MARGULO-131978 format. One record per residue: x, y, z of N, C-alpha, C in turn; residue in three letters; residue number from 1. Coordinates in nm, 3 decimals, decimal comma. Example, Ala and Ser with C-alpha at 12.3 -4.5 7.8 and 13.67 -1.06 7.14 Angstrom:
BEGIN
((1,319 -0,569 0,780) (1,230 -0,450 0,780) (1,320 -0,330 0,780) "ALA" 1) ((1,285 -0,225 0,708) (1,367 -0,106 0,714) (1,290 0,003 0,787) "SER" 2) 
This chain:
BEGIN
((0,086 -0,120 0,000) (0,000 0,000 0,000) (0,089 0,124 0,000) "MET" 1) ((0,056 0,220 -0,083) (0,137 0,341 -0,094) (0,114 0,432 0,025) "SER" 2) ((0,206 0,527 0,043) (0,196 0,623 0,153) (0,073 0,712 0,139) "LEU" 3) ((0,037 0,748 0,016) (-0,080 0,833 -0,007) (-0,208 0,763 0,033) "GLN" 4) ((-0,216 0,632 0,007) (-0,336 0,557 0,045) (-0,347 0,544 0,195) "ALA" 5) ((-0,233 0,527 0,264) (-0,236 0,518 0,410) (-0,282 0,648 0,472) "VAL" 6) ((-0,231 0,759 0,422) (-0,272 0,891 0,474) (-0,420 0,915 0,450) "VAL" 7) ((-0,470 0,876 0,333) (-0,612 0,894 0,302) (-0,699 0,810 0,393) "LEU" 8) ((-0,657 0,687 0,422) (-0,734 0,601 0,511) (-0,738 0,656 0,652) "ALA" 9) ((-0,624 0,707 0,701) (-0,621 0,767 0,835) (-0,709 0,891 0,842) "LEU" 10) ((-0,712 0,971 0,735) (-0,796 1,091 0,733) (-0,944 1,056 0,739) "PHE" 11) ((-0,984 0,953 0,664) (-1,124 0,910 0,665) (-1,164 0,859 0,802) "VAL" 12) ((-1,077 0,780 0,866) (-1,108 0,727 0,999) (-1,118 0,840 1,101) "CYS" 13) ((-1,027 0,937 1,093) (-1,032 1,049 1,187) (-1,157 1,133 1,168) "PHE" 14) ((-1,196 1,155 1,043) (-1,317 1,235 1,015) (-1,442 1,163 1,064) "HIS" 15) ((-1,447 1,031 1,046) (-1,563 0,955 1,093) (-1,572 0,957 1,243) "ALA" 16) ((-1,458 0,949 1,312) (-1,460 0,951 1,458) (-1,499 1,087 1,511) "PHE" 17) ((-1,446 1,193 1,448) (-1,475 1,329 1,495) (-1,619 1,368 1,471) "SER" 18) ((-1,685 1,309 1,370) (-1,824 1,344 1,340) (-1,923 1,253 1,409) "SER" 19) ((-1,877 1,157 1,488) (-1,968 1,066 1,558) (-2,036 1,138 1,672) "SER" 20) ((-2,156 1,091 1,718) (-2,228 1,159 1,827) (-2,151 1,162 1,955) "PRO" 21) ((-2,066 1,059 1,982) (-1,992 1,055 2,108) (-1,884 1,160 2,113) "SER" 22) ((-1,840 1,207 1,995) (-1,735 1,308 1,993) (-1,788 1,446 2,022) "ALA" 23) ((-1,919 1,465 2,011) (-1,981 1,596 2,036) (-2,094 1,576 2,137) "HIS" 24) ((-2,062 1,567 2,265) (-2,168 1,547 2,364) (-2,262 1,664 2,374) "PRO" 25) ((-2,216 1,784 2,330) (-2,304 1,900 2,340) (-2,420 1,893 2,242) "SER" 26) ((-2,405 1,811 2,132) (-2,513 1,801 2,035) (-2,627 1,715 2,085) "ASP" 27) ((-2,604 1,640 2,196) (-2,709 1,553 2,248) (-2,827 1,636 2,297) "ALA" 28) ((-2,796 1,755 2,346) (-2,902 1,843 2,393) (-2,946 1,932 2,278) "LYS" 29) ((-3,065 1,912 2,228) (-3,112 1,988 2,114) (-3,142 2,132 2,154) "GLN" 30) ((-3,112 2,222 2,064) (-3,144 2,362 2,086) (-3,234 2,409 1,974) "SER" 31) ((-3,306 2,517 1,999) (-3,398 2,570 1,899) (-3,540 2,565 1,949) "GLY" 32) ((-3,630 2,612 1,864) (-3,771 2,620 1,900) (-3,853 2,571 1,782) "CYS" 33) ((-3,934 2,469 1,805) (-4,015 2,408 1,699) (-4,146 2,485 1,685) "PHE" 34) ((-4,174 2,537 1,566) (-4,293 2,618 1,543) (-4,419 2,534 1,551) "LYS" 35) ((-4,515 2,579 1,633) (-4,646 2,514 1,645) (-4,747 2,584 1,555) "VAL" 36) ((-4,754 2,715 1,565) (-4,839 2,797 1,479) (-4,770 2,931 1,458) "ASN" 37) ((-4,842 3,027 1,404) (-4,781 3,157 1,373) (-4,746 3,238 1,495) "ASN" 38) ((-4,784 3,189 1,614) (-4,767 3,268 1,735) (-4,701 3,190 1,849) "CYS" 39) ((-4,667 3,066 1,826) (-4,621 2,982 1,937) (-4,518 2,882 1,887) "LYS" 40) ((-4,421 2,851 1,975) (-4,324 2,747 1,944) (-4,290 2,672 2,072) "CYS" 41) ((-4,245 2,547 2,055) (-4,207 2,460 2,165) (-4,057 2,441 2,163) "ILE" 42) ((-3,993 2,458 2,279) (-3,849 2,441 2,287) (-3,812 2,295 2,261) "MET" 43) ((-3,712 2,274 2,177) (-3,672 2,138 2,142) (-3,606 2,064 2,258) "LYS" 44) ((-3,552 2,138 2,355) (-3,490 2,073 2,469) (-3,591 2,040 2,579) "ASP" 45) ((-3,720 2,068 2,552) (-3,825 2,035 2,648) (-3,841 2,133 2,762) "GLY" 46) ((-3,782 2,252 2,752) (-3,789 2,349 2,861) (-3,921 2,423 2,868) "SER" 47) ((-4,003 2,416 2,762) (-4,134 2,481 2,770) (-4,181 2,536 2,637) "GLY" 48) ((-4,279 2,626 2,647) (-4,344 2,685 2,530) (-4,327 2,836 2,535) "VAL" 49) ((-4,302 2,896 2,420) (-4,299 3,042 2,408) (-4,424 3,085 2,331) "ILE" 50) ((-4,509 3,162 2,399) (-4,634 3,209 2,340) (-4,625 3,361 2,326) "ASN" 51) ((-4,628 3,409 2,203) (-4,612 3,552 2,176) (-4,742 3,630 2,186) "LEU" 52) ((-4,854 3,563 2,210) (-4,982 3,632 2,212) (-4,989 3,735 2,324) "ARG" 53) ((-4,925 3,706 2,436) (-4,931 3,797 2,550) (-4,837 3,915 2,537) "ALA" 54) ((-4,756 3,920 2,431) (-4,667 4,035 2,414) (-4,741 4,159 2,367) "THR" 55) ((-4,856 4,142 2,305) (-4,932 4,255 2,254) (-5,022 4,318 2,360) "GLY" 56) ((-5,083 4,430 2,323) (-5,176 4,497 2,414) (-5,314 4,434 2,402) "ASP" 57) ((-5,415 4,504 2,454) (-5,551 4,449 2,453) (-5,602 4,428 2,311) "ALA" 58) ((-5,555 4,508 2,216) (-5,595 4,494 2,076) (-5,499 4,408 1,995) "ASP" 59) ((-5,397 4,353 2,061) (-5,302 4,266 1,993) (-5,180 4,335 1,936) "GLY" 60) ((-5,169 4,467 1,953) (-5,057 4,541 1,894) (-4,938 4,546 1,991) "PHE" 61) ((-4,820 4,524 1,937) (-4,697 4,546 2,012) (-4,643 4,686 1,986) "LEU" 62) ((-4,682 4,743 1,875) (-4,649 4,881 1,843) (-4,750 4,935 1,744) "GLY" 63) ((-4,805 5,053 1,772) (-4,904 5,114 1,682) (-4,863 5,258 1,654) "ARG" 64) ((-4,845 5,288 1,526) (-4,800 5,421 1,483) (-4,669 5,458 1,554) "TRP" 65) ((-4,579 5,362 1,561) (-4,453 5,383 1,631) (-4,350 5,441 1,535) "LYS" 66) ((-4,282 5,550 1,570) (-4,188 5,614 1,477) (-4,067 5,525 1,449) "PRO" 67) ((-4,041 5,501 1,321) (-3,919 5,435 1,277) (-3,817 5,541 1,236) "VAL" 68) ((-3,864 5,642 1,169) (-3,783 5,758 1,133) (-3,876 5,880 1,133) "SER" 69) ((-3,828 5,990 1,081) (-3,909 6,112 1,082) (-4,034 6,098 0,997) "THR" 70) ((-4,023 6,031 0,884) (-4,134 6,021 0,791) (-4,197 5,882 0,783) "GLU" 71) ((-4,153 5,790 0,867) (-4,202 5,652 0,860) (-4,250 5,608 0,998) "VAL" 72) ((-4,372 5,552 1,002) (-4,430 5,497 1,124) (-4,455 5,348 1,104) "LEU" 73) ((-4,464 5,276 1,214) (-4,484 5,131 1,209) (-4,599 5,090 1,299) "LEU" 74) ((-4,683 5,001 1,247) (-4,782 4,930 1,328) (-4,752 4,781 1,316) "SER" 75) ((-4,747 4,713 1,430) (-4,709 4,571 1,430) (-4,791 4,495 1,532) "PHE" 76) ((-4,840 4,378 1,490) (-4,912 4,287 1,578) (-4,849 4,149 1,566) "SER" 77) ((-4,798 4,091 1,675) (-4,728 3,963 1,665) (-4,816 3,845 1,630) "PRO" 78) ((-4,946 3,853 1,660) (-5,033 3,736 1,640) (-5,162 3,766 1,566) "CYS" 79) ((-5,216 3,886 1,579) (-5,347 3,918 1,525) (-5,334 3,995 1,394) "GLN" 80) ((-5,377 3,939 1,280) (-5,374 4,015 1,155) (-5,464 4,139 1,163) "PRO" 81) ((-5,419 4,248 1,105) (-5,494 4,373 1,110) (-5,488 4,441 0,974) "PHE" 82) ((-5,570 4,542 0,958) (-5,574 4,621 0,834) (-5,568 4,769 0,869) "SER" 83) ((-5,495 4,844 0,791) (-5,486 4,989 0,807) (-5,487 5,055 0,669) "GLN" 84) ((-5,566 5,165 0,658) (-5,663 5,215 0,757) (-5,784 5,125 0,765) "PRO" 85) ((-5,848 5,122 0,882) (-5,956 5,028 0,906) (-6,081 5,060 0,824) "GLU" 86) ((-6,101 5,187 0,789) (-6,224 5,226 0,719) (-6,212 5,211 0,568) "ASP" 87) ((-6,097 5,164 0,519) (-6,079 5,146 0,375) (-6,048 5,000 0,346) "LEU" 88) ((-6,099 4,951 0,235) (-6,073 4,814 0,192) (-5,988 4,816 0,065) "THR" 89) ((-5,914 4,709 0,045) (-5,832 4,698 -0,074) (-5,700 4,770 -0,064) "GLY" 90) ((-5,659 4,813 0,056) (-5,529 4,878 0,071) (-5,420 4,771 0,079) "THR" 91) ((-5,295 4,816 0,071) (-5,183 4,723 0,076) (-5,172 4,658 0,213) "ASP" 92) ((-5,211 4,729 0,317) (-5,205 4,676 0,453) (-5,339 4,612 0,489) "CYS" 93) ((-5,364 4,495 0,436) (-5,486 4,419 0,464) (-5,447 4,283 0,518) "THR" 94) ((-5,491 4,253 0,641) (-5,458 4,127 0,709) (-5,307 4,105 0,714) "ASP" 95) ((-5,237 4,201 0,770) (-5,091 4,196 0,775) (-5,044 4,184 0,920) "VAL" 96) ((-4,915 4,156 0,934) (-4,851 4,156 1,066) (-4,782 4,288 1,093) "ALA" 97) ((-4,727 4,349 0,988) (-4,657 4,477 1,001) (-4,697 4,568 0,886) "ALA" 98) ((-4,714 4,695 0,918) (-4,753 4,795 0,818) (-4,672 4,922 0,841) "CYS" 99) ((-4,611 4,970 0,734) (-4,538 5,096 0,739) (-4,627 5,208 0,687) "LEU" 100) ((-4,634 5,315 0,764) (-4,710 5,433 0,724) (-4,609 5,541 0,685) "ILE" 101) ((-4,606 5,574 0,558) (-4,509 5,671 0,505) (-4,575 5,807 0,497) "VAL" 102) ((-4,512 5,905 0,559) (-4,563 6,041 0,559) (-4,493 6,124 0,452) "ARG" 103) ((-4,569 6,213 0,394) (-4,516 6,308 0,296) (-4,549 6,448 0,343) "LEU" 104) ((-4,444 6,524 0,378) (-4,461 6,662 0,427) (-4,551 6,667 0,550) "ASN" 105) ((-4,533 6,567 0,637) (-4,609 6,567 0,761) (-4,747 6,507 0,750) "GLY" 106) ((-4,792 6,473 0,631) (-4,923 6,414 0,612) (-4,908 6,267 0,570) "HIS" 107) ((-5,007 6,187 0,607) (-5,003 6,045 0,575) (-5,011 6,025 0,425) "THR" 108) ((-4,908 5,960 0,370) (-4,904 5,938 0,227) (-4,967 5,806 0,187) "GLY" 109) ((-4,900 5,696 0,216) (-4,954 5,565 0,180) (-4,910 5,461 0,281) "HIS" 110) ((-4,979 5,346 0,275) (-4,954 5,235 0,366) (-4,887 5,123 0,288) "TYR" 111) ((-4,783 5,065 0,348) (-4,704 4,961 0,282) (-4,704 4,837 0,369) "VAL" 112) ((-4,749 4,725 0,311) (-4,744 4,597 0,383) (-4,599 4,556 0,402) "SER" 113) ((-4,565 4,520 0,527) (-4,426 4,484 0,557) (-4,416 4,351 0,629) "TYR" 114) ((-4,500 4,255 0,588) (-4,490 4,119 0,642) (-4,624 4,067 0,688) "GLY" 115) ((-4,643 3,937 0,668) (-4,766 3,869 0,709) (-4,734 3,756 0,805) "ARG" 116) ((-4,839 3,710 0,874) (-4,820 3,601 0,970) (-4,802 3,466 0,902) "HIS" 117) ((-4,872 3,445 0,792) (-4,866 3,316 0,724) (-4,724 3,287 0,675) "ASP" 118) ((-4,673 3,171 0,714) (-4,541 3,130 0,669) (-4,426 3,194 0,744) "GLY" 119) ((-4,454 3,262 0,857) (-4,343 3,324 0,930) (-4,247 3,217 0,983) "ASN" 120) ((-4,122 3,257 1,001) (-4,015 3,164 1,035) (-3,961 3,193 1,174) "GLN" 121) ((-3,937 3,086 1,252) (-3,888 3,097 1,389) (-3,742 3,052 1,395) "PHE" 122) ((-3,662 3,127 1,466) (-3,523 3,088 1,492) (-3,488 3,129 1,634) "HIS" 123) ((-3,440 3,032 1,713) (-3,408 3,059 1,853) (-3,257 3,049 1,875) "TYR" 124) ((-3,202 3,152 1,938) (-3,060 3,155 1,974) (-3,048 3,122 2,122) "ASN" 125) ((-2,996 3,002 2,150) (-2,989 2,958 2,289) (-2,885 3,037 2,368) "ASP" 126) ((-2,784 3,090 2,301) (-2,679 3,165 2,370) (-2,731 3,299 2,421) "THR" 127) ((-2,802 3,371 2,336) (-2,854 3,502 2,374) (-2,997 3,498 2,429) "THR" 128) ((-3,059 3,379 2,430) (-3,197 3,363 2,476) (-3,291 3,456 2,398) "LYS" 129) ((-3,277 3,451 2,267) (-3,355 3,540 2,180) (-3,427 3,458 2,074) "THR" 130) ((-3,556 3,484 2,060) (-3,637 3,422 1,954) (-3,657 3,525 1,843) "LEU" 131) ((-3,607 3,493 1,724) (-3,621 3,582 1,609) (-3,728 3,526 1,516) "SER" 132) ((-3,828 3,608 1,486) (-3,939 3,568 1,399) (-3,936 3,656 1,275) "VAL" 133) ((-3,931 3,592 1,158) (-3,928 3,664 1,031) (-4,066 3,661 0,967) "SER" 134) ((-4,118 3,778 0,932) (-4,247 3,791 0,867) (-4,222 3,823 0,719) "TYR" 135) ((-4,275 3,738 0,632) (-4,239 3,741 0,491) (-4,335 3,826 0,409) "LEU" 136) ((-4,287 3,863 0,290) (-4,369 3,936 0,195) (-4,423 3,845 0,087) "GLY" 137) ((-4,471 3,904 -0,020) (-4,529 3,826 -0,129) (-4,426 3,739 -0,199) "GLU" 138) ((-4,300 3,782 -0,202) (-4,195 3,705 -0,269) (-4,125 3,608 -0,175) "ASP" 139) ((-4,187 3,581 -0,058) (-4,134 3,487 0,041) (-4,000 3,532 0,098) "GLU" 140) ((-3,971 3,660 0,090) (-3,851 3,715 0,150) (-3,889 3,790 0,278) "GLN" 141) ((-3,804 3,781 0,382) (-3,838 3,849 0,507) (-3,838 4,001 0,492) "PRO" 142) ((-3,947 4,061 0,534) (-3,958 4,207 0,533) (-3,940 4,265 0,673) "LEU" 143) ((-3,989 4,194 0,773) (-3,977 4,237 0,912) (-3,924 4,121 0,995) "THR" 144) ((-3,820 4,147 1,074) (-3,763 4,047 1,164) (-3,769 4,104 1,305) "VAL" 145) ((-3,840 4,033 1,392) (-3,857 4,077 1,530) (-3,777 3,985 1,621) "VAL" 146) ((-3,692 4,044 1,703) (-3,606 3,969 1,795) (-3,663 3,983 1,936) "HIS" 147) ((-3,722 3,876 1,986) (-3,780 3,875 2,120) (-3,676 3,822 2,219) "TYR" 148) ((-3,628 3,910 2,305) (-3,526 3,870 2,403) (-3,591 3,837 2,536) "HIS" 149) ((-3,550 3,725 2,593) (-3,605 3,680 2,721) (-3,561 3,775 2,832) "CYS" 150) ((-3,658 3,846 2,891) (-3,631 3,940 3,001) (-3,728 3,909 3,114) "SER" 151) ((-3,696 3,813 3,201) (-3,792 3,771 3,305) (-3,818 3,878 3,410) "PRO" 152) ((-3,730 3,977 3,424) (-3,748 4,079 3,527) (-3,842 4,191 3,483) "ASN" 153) ((-3,881 4,192 3,358) (-3,973 4,296 3,310) (-4,117 4,252 3,332) "ARG" 154) ((-4,203 4,349 3,355) (-4,345 4,319 3,376) (-4,425 4,329 3,247) "SER" 155) ((-4,369 4,389 3,143) (-4,440 4,405 3,016) (-4,338 4,405 2,903) "ALA" 156) ((-4,389 4,385 2,781) (-4,303 4,384 2,663) (-4,273 4,528 2,619) "SER" 157) ((-4,147 4,553 2,586) (-4,103 4,687 2,548) (-4,020 4,678 2,421) "VAL" 158) ((-4,052 4,763 2,323) (-3,972 4,773 2,201) (-3,851 4,860 2,231) "VAL" 159) ((-3,733 4,800 2,228) (-3,612 4,872 2,265) (-3,544 4,941 2,148) "SER" 160) ((-3,562 4,887 2,025) (-3,491 4,945 1,911) (-3,560 4,907 1,781) "GLN" 161) ((-3,554 4,998 1,684) (-3,604 4,976 1,549) (-3,497 5,016 1,450) "LEU" 162) ((-3,481 4,935 1,346) (-3,380 4,964 1,245) (-3,434 4,929 1,107) "SER" 163) ((-3,426 5,025 1,015) (-3,475 5,006 0,879) (-3,368 5,053 0,781) "LEU" 164) ((-3,312 4,955 0,705) (-3,210 4,989 0,607) (-3,268 5,007 0,469) "GLY" 165) ((-3,182 5,044 0,374) (-3,227 5,071 0,237) (-3,277 4,945 0,169) "ALA" 166) ((-3,198 4,839 0,171) (-3,236 4,714 0,106) (-3,233 4,598 0,205) "GLU" 167) ((-3,264 4,625 0,330) (-3,263 4,524 0,434) (-3,399 4,520 0,502) "GLN" 168) ((-3,431 4,408 0,568) (-3,559 4,401 0,641) (-3,563 4,499 0,757) "PRO" 169) ((-3,682 4,529 0,800) (-3,701 4,607 0,921) (-3,672 4,517 1,041) "LEU" 170) ((-3,582 4,560 1,128) (-3,547 4,483 1,247) (-3,604 4,553 1,370) "HIS" 171) ((-3,666 4,472 1,455) (-3,724 4,523 1,579) (-3,672 4,437 1,695) "MET" 172) ((-3,625 4,502 1,799) (-3,578 4,432 1,918) (-3,676 4,456 2,032) "TRP" 173) ((-3,720 4,347 2,093) (-3,822 4,353 2,197) (-3,769 4,286 2,323) "VAL" 174) ((-3,780 4,355 2,435) (-3,749 4,296 2,565) (-3,881 4,250 2,627) "GLU" 175) ((-3,894 4,121 2,651) (-4,024 4,069 2,695) (-4,006 3,948 2,787) "SER" 176) ((-4,084 3,941 2,895) (-4,084 3,818 2,976) (-4,149 3,702 2,904) "PRO" 177) ((-4,233 3,731 2,806) (-4,303 3,625 2,732) (-4,212 3,554 2,633) "CYS" 178) ((-4,090 3,605 2,613) (-3,993 3,534 2,530) (-3,920 3,426 2,608) "ALA" 179) ((-3,951 3,413 2,736) (-3,894 3,306 2,818) (-3,990 3,187 2,817) "CYS" 180) ((-3,939 3,065 2,805) (-4,027 2,947 2,800) (-4,117 2,936 2,922) "PRO" 181) ((-4,245 2,916 2,896) (-4,347 2,894 2,999) (-4,365 3,012 3,093) "ASN" 182) ((-4,318 3,132 3,053) (-4,332 3,246 3,145) (-4,470 3,309 3,135) "TYR" 183) ((-4,521 3,324 3,014) (-4,654 3,383 2,994) (-4,749 3,271 2,957) "CYS" 184) ((-4,814 3,215 3,058) (-4,909 3,105 3,035) (-5,043 3,164 3,002) "ALA" 185) ((-5,057 3,210 2,879) (-5,182 3,271 2,834) (-5,262 3,169 2,758) "MET" 186) ((-5,391 3,157 2,792) (-5,478 3,058 2,728) (-5,493 3,085 2,580) "GLY" 187) ((-5,485 2,978 2,504) (-5,501 2,989 2,359) (-5,597 2,879 2,314) "ASP" 188) ((-5,716 2,880 2,372) (-5,811 2,774 2,348) (-5,892 2,802 2,222) "LEU" 189) ((-5,901 2,703 2,139) (-5,984 2,713 2,021) (-6,120 2,652 2,045) "GLY" 190) ((-6,204 2,657 1,942) (-6,338 2,601 1,954) (-6,332 2,451 1,975) "VAL" 191) ((-6,240 2,384 1,906) (-6,227 2,240 1,921) (-6,183 2,200 2,061) "GLY" 192) ((-6,090 2,277 2,119) (-6,044 2,247 2,254) (-6,155 2,266 2,356) "THR" 193) ((-6,232 2,374 2,341) (-6,344 2,398 2,433) (-6,447 2,287 2,421) "ILE" 194) ((-6,474 2,242 2,298) (-6,570 2,133 2,279) (-6,522 2,005 2,346) "PHE" 195) ((-6,393 1,974 2,335) (-6,340 1,853 2,399) (-6,347 1,862 2,550) "LEU" 196) ((-6,324 1,982 2,606) (-6,334 1,998 2,751) (-6,477 1,976 2,798) "ILE" 197) ((-6,574 2,036 2,726) (-6,714 2,017 2,763) (-6,754 1,872 2,750) "ILE" 198) ((-6,709 1,806 2,644) (-6,742 1,665 2,624) (-6,684 1,578 2,735) "LEU" 199) ((-6,561 1,607 2,776) (-6,498 1,528 2,882) (-6,570 1,547 3,015) "SER" 200) ((-6,606 1,673 3,046) (-6,678 1,699 3,171) (-6,815 1,634 3,170) "LEU" 201) ((-6,883 1,636 3,056) (-7,015 1,572 3,046) (-7,004 1,421 3,065) "SER" 202) ((-6,902 1,361 3,004) (-6,883 1,216 3,020) (-6,852 1,180 3,164) "ALA" 203) ((-6,768 1,261 3,230) (-6,735 1,233 3,370) (-6,858 1,247 3,458) "ALA" 204) ((-6,938 1,353 3,436) (-7,060 1,370 3,515) (-7,159 1,257 3,490) "ALA" 205) ((-7,165 1,210 3,366) (-7,258 1,100 3,333) (-7,222 0,973 3,409) "TYR" 206) ((-7,095 0,939 3,411) (-7,054 0,816 3,478) (-7,064 0,828 3,630) "PHE" 207) ((-7,031 0,946 3,684) (-7,040 0,964 3,830) (-7,184 0,960 3,876) "ILE" 208) ((-7,271 1,035 3,809) (-7,412 1,034 3,848) (-7,476 0,898 3,819) "LEU" 209) ((-7,434 0,835 3,711) (-7,489 0,704 3,679) (-7,454 0,600 3,781) "GLY" 210) ((-7,332 0,604 3,831) (-7,292 0,506 3,932) (-7,365 0,527 4,064) "SER" 211) ((-7,408 0,650 4,091) (-7,479 0,678 4,216) (-7,629 0,657 4,202) "CYS" 212) ((-7,685 0,690 4,088) (-7,831 0,690 4,075) (-7,887 0,564 4,010) "ALA" 213) ((-7,806 0,486 3,943) (-7,856 0,368 3,872) (-7,811 0,241 3,943) "LEU" 214) ((-7,899 0,141 3,939) (-7,871 0,013 4,004) (-7,885 -0,099 3,901) "ARG" 215) ((-7,779 -0,176 3,879) (-7,790 -0,288 3,785) (-7,862 -0,407 3,848) "PRO" 216) ((-7,942 -0,477 3,770) (-8,007 -0,599 3,817) (-8,015 -0,696 3,700) "PHE" 217) ((-8,022 -0,822 3,736) (-8,022 -0,928 3,636) (-8,165 -0,972 3,609) "ARG" 218) ((-8,201 -0,982 3,482) (-8,333 -1,027 3,442) (-8,318 -1,140 3,340) "SER" 219) ((-8,431 -1,185 3,290) (-8,426 -1,294 3,193) (-8,360 -1,254 3,062) "SER" 220) ((-8,367 -1,124 3,031) (-8,305 -1,075 2,907) (-8,162 -1,028 2,927) "SER" 221) ((-8,110 -1,036 3,048) (-7,973 -0,996 3,075) (-7,966 -0,893 3,186) "GLY" 222) ((-7,851 -0,830 3,197) (-7,830 -0,728 3,300) (-7,889 -0,596 3,251) "VAL" 223) ((-7,974 -0,536 3,336) (-8,034 -0,407 3,304) (-8,005 -0,310 3,417) "GLN" 224) ((-8,027 -0,184 3,386) (-8,001 -0,078 3,483) (-8,127 0,003 3,502) "ILE" 225) ((-8,160 0,030 3,625) (-8,277 0,112 3,657) (-8,241 0,210 3,766) "SER" 226) ((-8,307 0,325 3,771) (-8,276 0,423 3,875) (-8,314 0,372 4,013) "PRO" 227) ((-8,236 0,412 4,111) (-8,268 0,379 4,249) (-8,395 0,452 4,291) "GLU" 228) ((-8,474 0,386 4,378) (-8,597 0,451 4,425) (-8,567 0,575 4,507) "ARG" 229) ((-8,455 0,573 4,576) (-8,421 0,689 4,659) (-8,395 0,813 4,575) "SER" 230) ((-8,353 0,792 4,449) (-8,329 0,907 4,362) (-8,458 0,981 4,334) "VAL" 231) ((-8,566 0,906 4,300) (-8,695 0,970 4,274) (-8,747 1,039 4,400) "TRP" 232) ((-8,729 0,975 4,514) (-8,775 1,038 4,639) (-8,698 1,167 4,667) "CYS" 233) ((-8,569 1,165 4,639) (-8,487 1,283 4,662) (-8,530 1,397 4,570) "MET" 234) ((-8,560 1,365 4,443) (-8,604 1,468 4,349) (-8,736 1,529 4,393) "ILE" 235) ((-8,831 1,442 4,433) (-8,961 1,493 4,479) (-8,946 1,576 4,606) "CYS" 236) ((-8,856 1,533 4,693) (-8,835 1,606 4,818) (-8,783 1,747 4,791) "TYR" 237) ((-8,684 1,758 4,700) (-8,629 1,890 4,669) (-8,731 1,978 4,598) "HIS" 238) ((-8,818 1,918 4,518) (-8,921 1,998 4,450) (-9,021 2,054 4,550) "CYS" 239) ((-9,059 1,973 4,646) (-9,155 2,021 4,747) (-9,092 2,122 4,841) "THR" 240) ((-8,964 2,106 4,871) (-8,898 2,200 4,960) (-8,877 2,336 4,895) "GLU" 241) ((-8,856 2,337 4,763) (-8,835 2,464 4,693) (-8,964 2,541 4,670) "SER" 242) ((-9,079 2,473 4,689) (-9,207 2,539 4,669) (-9,240 2,625 4,792) "ARG" 243) ((-9,274 2,752 4,776) (-9,301 2,838 4,893) (-9,427 2,793 4,966) "PRO" 244) ((-9,420 2,797 5,098) (-9,534 2,754 5,180) (-9,646 2,857 5,174) "ALA" 245) ((-9,768 2,808 5,164) (-9,883 2,897 5,159) (-9,922 2,939 5,300) "ARG" 246) ((-9,950 3,066 5,313) (-9,993 3,118 5,442) (-10,144 3,101 5,458) "ARG" 247) ((-10,183 3,057 5,573) (-10,325 3,042 5,603) (-10,367 3,151 5,700) "ARG" 248) ((-10,472 3,218 5,664) (-10,523 3,328 5,747) (-10,651 3,281 5,817) "TYR" 249) ((-10,658 3,310 5,942) (-10,777 3,270 6,019) (-10,894 3,360 5,985) "ALA" 250) ((-11,009 3,299 5,981) (-11,131 3,375 5,951) (-11,169 3,454 6,075) "ASP" 251) ((-11,174 3,590 6,070) (-11,205 3,671 6,189) (-11,347 3,652 6,238) "PRO" 252) ((-11,433 3,597 6,154) (-11,571 3,580 6,198) (-11,587 3,459 6,289) "THR" 253) ((-11,483 3,368 6,287) (-11,492 3,250 6,372) (-11,404 3,267 6,493) "HIS" 254) 
C-alpha cells in the first residue's frame, strides 16, 4: 500500500470519529424552538413553550404608529392580523402583521405591507436567549424580523430598538418576559379544545351520576339498569322543599 493511500485512510477514519455523536456530547441536547403555529413554538430541549400572544396589548398590537424615522411609522401585531386604515378596503395593509405608514410633508401618504403572519419563520438563539421571527412578503422574502429577548425581570413587553435599512428588512428588538419558555401562560383555546373539555366533563358527570343513581339488576333478558328509588324520592323532596309555603289566614268571623 502506498503512503498516499495510508494517509487517506487515516484521514477518513479520523473524520468519521470526529463526526460521531460521542465526539460531540453538546449536540445531544437539542437547541432551537419548533414552530407550532404563527404565534407559538415549543423548545426542542423540552424546557417549555414560548407564546407571543401575551406580548401585545388588549388589541393585539406590540407597536401602533410607532416612529421608525421622521417620515415613517410602524404598526405591528405579533399574532393578530390587522388592516390599516380600518375604514378602507383593498389597501396594501390588509390582514398583515406589520404595516409601514409613510408620511409626505407631515401628512399620511400611503400604507405599505411589511410582512404577514402566514409562513413566518422561527429561529431561537440559545446563547442570547432570543427568539427571532421573520415575517415574509409576497416574494417569500423576510420584510420584518422581530427579535424577542427573554427578560424575566420585566413586567411588560417593550420595544427597545427599530432599524430600517435601504435594502434590508425592518429589524425590531423587543425585551419581553413572554420570550422566556413557559413564562406567559396565556390561554389559547380554540373552539375544538373547548368542545373537547365540555365533552370530557359531560362524560365524567354522566358516569359519576350514573354510578350513584342507577342500580344494575339481572333479568331474563340480561343485565339491566334502573334508577334507584331513593333518587326519585330525593327529586320529589327537593321539589316540594323549593315550593313556597302557603300562608293560612284565620277567619275573623270564627
